[in-house]
C-alpha angles and dihedrals in degrees: 000000000000094000097058106128121238112273089248094050101102134154099171121203118246117245093257090051089052088051090054092048093050096037093113098030106132097202135075116285141150140172109264138173124045093335091059091057093047092050090051090048094051106253147015110295101176140009116281118212092194142000124239125213120193115217136174117257087220090064095057093103090064097042102094094045091046094052103044114187093023122121112215123203125191108229112209109132090312129037110246125182109247106217123213113261095027125109118248108230113249093240090064113096101158130062122185115210140195142148117254111282093015132106119247110303110178144353126231114214107205109219131193117242139170122209090277108014144056113227127211103236096210093056119009092202084080112075142125144180119302089238092056092055094064134061120186114228121176090339095310126114107234129185111254108259097235090055093046090049090052088058090046092049094081090079102029097160097059109111091237092050093049091047093049093049094047092045094047100040096083089054096055119101120228089257092052091049091050092048093050093045092049093050095044087054091048092051102039110010087225131026134176092242096057099086092055092045091054092059109094113244115256 
């Protein structure tokens, strides 16, 4: 479509605005990405060029009707308008969203879930209860920090990734540190974050 904004044309919603937009959403969702880690840590620690929202692939059939007025674009190399009533291909894990006439406002990260569990798409040996994936902070569902850091861990040397890990580490419990360390070891064998995770929190 001719009116698709440039990929760099973002005016992301704030977390509380996302909460208002999803207030009546009947499916599973939570704030993810860098904003999730900042919310867990108690305040914004760096600029955010977008905002990520984790959703359940099983809820895709209700998405258009639950977000009236939103235009949804499948992001897979190109940005393609995802029309209501059509099936999103299984290889699509990222949906860019905006209201008509607006720049990009938020991203939907399409996650894999069973009836009772979330599943780590990059290695389905890693999974946990739906309840364990979400923490509630100021009335917002937020992805648990150890899970978000596991997603971030693929590119640990990016400045944003390093910042997010260093900023979030003091807020992880011993159990969260152990979980993240065990799954980083499972995924990579070794990882630059492991030494810090193995130091007991003060």
